[in-house]
N, C-alpha and C positions, 0 to 999 in steps of 0.2 A: 504494500499499499504506499503510495507516494505521499509526500507531505501535504499536497493540496487536498487530497481526498481525506486524509487524517484530520486536518483542521476544519474541513467542511462538516464531518461527522461530529467533531468536538463542539462546534458551534451549535449544531442541532441538539446535542445532548444538553448543553448549557441552557439553551432556550427552553427545552422541555423541563429540565430540572427546575428552572425559575418559575415557569408557569404552574407546575404541579405544586411547588412549595407555596406560591402565592395563593393558589386555590385552597390548599389545606388551611393556611393561616386565616384567611378571611371567611372561609365557609365552614370552619370547624364546628360551629354551633349546629349547622344543618346535618353534620355527620354524627354528632354526639346526641343531639336532642331531637326527638321526633314526637312532639306533643300533639294531643288532640283536644283542644279547648272545647268546653261545653257551656251552654247557657245556664244561668242560675236556676231556671225552673225545670231543668232536665230531670227526668225520673229514670233511675237505673233499672234496667230489666233484670233484676237479680232474683234468683230462686231462694236466696239466703236472706233471712231477715236482717235489717240493718237500720241504724240511725245515722243521720247526717249532722255534722257539726261544722259551722262556719265561724271562724275566729278572725275578726279584723286584726291585722298585724300592724299596719301603718296606713297612711293616707292613700296609698296606691296599691296595697296588696291585702288579700284575704286568704287565709289558710282553710282549705276544705279537707275534712277528714271523714271517711266513711267507717263507721263502727259496726262490724258484723257481730251479732250477739251469739252466745252459745245456746244450744238447745237444752242444756242441763239447767236445772233449777239452782244448783250451786256452781258458781263460777270459780274456776281454779286460778285464773290469771288472765293476762292479755298478751297478745303478740303484736308488737309494733312492726309493721311490715313496710319496708321501703322498696318500691318496685323498680323496674327497669326503665329504659330511656324512651319507650314507645307508648303512644296513646294516652291512657289515663287508668284509673283504678279498674275500670270495667274490663280491661284486658287481663287482669290478674285475679279476678274474683273466683275463678275456678280452683284456686289453691286454698280457698277459705276452709272447706271441710276437713282438710288434712290437720287443721289445728283445732277447729271448734268441736270435733268429735272427742277431743280430750278434755272438754270443758273450758276451753280458752276463748275469749273474745279475740277478734282480729281487727286491728285498726290500721287502715290504709290511708296514707296521706298522699295527696297529689302535690307535686312540686310547682313552683311558680310558673304559670302559663300552661299547666297541664289540667285537664278536666275543668272543674269549677274554681280552682285556685287561680288567683290573679297576682300580677306583679312580674318583675323581671328576674329571670333565673340567674343565679350566681351561686358559686360554691359556698361562700360564706352565708348567704341567705338560707340555703338548704340546711346547713348545719344548725342555724338558729331555729328554723322551723322544727327540725327533729327534736330539739330540746324542748320546745313548746309542747310537742305531743307527749314527750316523756313526762314532763311536769304535770300535764293533764292526767296521765295515767297514774302518777303517784298520789293523786288525790283519792284514788280508790284502792290501789294495789301497792304492796310492799315490793322492794326490788327483786326478791327471790320469786315473785309471781309475774315478773315482767320479762318477756322474751324479746330480744332485739334481732330482727331478721331482715336480711337484705338480699335482693336478687339483682344480678348484673350491675347496672349503674348504681342501684341502691346499696350494694355491698360497701362501697366507700363511705356512704352516709352512715350506715349501720355501725361500721367499725369505728368511725369517729365518735359517735354517740356512746358506744360501749367503752371507749377509752376514757371517758369523763364521767360516766354514770354506771352504777352497778345494775346487774340483771341476772336472770336465771341462767341464760346462756346466750351467746352470740352465734347466730346461724348465717353462713355466707354461701349463697348459691351462685356458682359461676363468677367468682370474684376476680378482680384484676390487681396487679401489682400497683399500678397507677394508670391514669388515663393516658399520659404521654407514652408509657411503656407499651400500651396496646397499639398506638399509632406507630411506634418504633418497630414493632414486629412486622408490620405490613410495608413500612417505608423506612427501612434501616439506614438509608443514606442521608436522612434529614436530622437536624438537631431538634428532636421533638420536645425535649425538656425546655427549650427556649421558645418553641412555637405554640404549644398548646396551653391555653390559659386555665382550663378546668383541670386541676391536677388530681384531686381526690387520692392522695398517697396512702393507700391502705397499708402498705408496708411500714409506714411511720406509726400507725395507730395500734396495730396488733400487739406490739411489745408492751403497751400500756394497759391492755385489757386483762384484768385480774380474774374475770369469770371464765367458765368453760367456753371454748370455741369449737365449732364443727364447720368444716368446709366440704361442700359437695361440688365436684367438678367432673365433667365428662372429657374423655380423651379425644372425642370427635367434635369438640366445640370449635366452630369456625368463626365465631364472633369474638370471643375472648379465649384465646388458645390456652390449653391445659398447662402450658409452661408457666402461666401466671400463678397457678396454684402451687406449682413446684417452687417457684421463687418466694412464695409466701411461707412455705413450710418451715424454713429456719427461724421464723419469728414466732412460731407456736411454742407454747410451754408444755411441760409434762402434763399428760392427760387430755390435751387437745387432740382433735381428730381431723385428718384429711382423708375423706372418703372418695376414692377414685371410681368412676363409673366407666367401664370399658366401652368405647364407641358411643358414649352418651353425648348428646349434642347440647346446644344452648337452650333448647326448648323442651326436652323430654325427660329431664332427670327424675321427675316424680313417677315416671312409668317403671323405674327400677325399684323393686320392692325394698331394697336396702335404705332408700331415702325416707319413705314414710315410716318404716320400722324404726329407724334411728330417731326420728322426730318423736314418735310415740314414746320411746324409752326415755327421752330427755324431758318430755312433758309429764310423765307419769308421777303421781304423788304417792 
């Protein structure tokens, strides 16, 4: 290859590199966040009984929490459920019975701009809202009756909350090392730690969690690769669990009997 052809291809590479990098930087919210806003009068088509709580947070934002009740007359506790990056709580309602069958309520919060929650999404805002929901739960439940559970995007939120407040256990379904680390896996030639503004550094929070931790992750996950769970494993303490689901994907982990069985054992009184 002569020098002229080499520099021509180098020029093409540099242009493409810059274009992709600029697109990732300016469009990162569209890759990370896929909300589905809902009008305030929307009624969820849920087969599970629930109550709806709307908490004004500031002049421009309102926290919407859906509280799924337990069918048991005696409530054992509550699961604070932080969902993934798509849609709103309606997408995650199908997981409710895995917890309510053990006598636990399930409270699902929508992030700013998701569902009926209003306001501008930011990492700091989500952390503050998670604490609001925790404090609301503490009015009825002791820490050993509160489960903090996160799925996908919500794992970083759950881990941060569990690092500053006590709980029965912290459950992480398909967690990430950090958001920049996920981008880095797919685009390793870019300095993602400098480019991605939503960091959610799960690896920083896990060493501060004093309560039990259980991680569920599938080896076939193409959204948040399994290597994220492996990178988090060194931050687990004695007694914590990393449960690997062979060929499990990002969406089907509850189809593996080991997942609901583990949750049942952790919720048992």
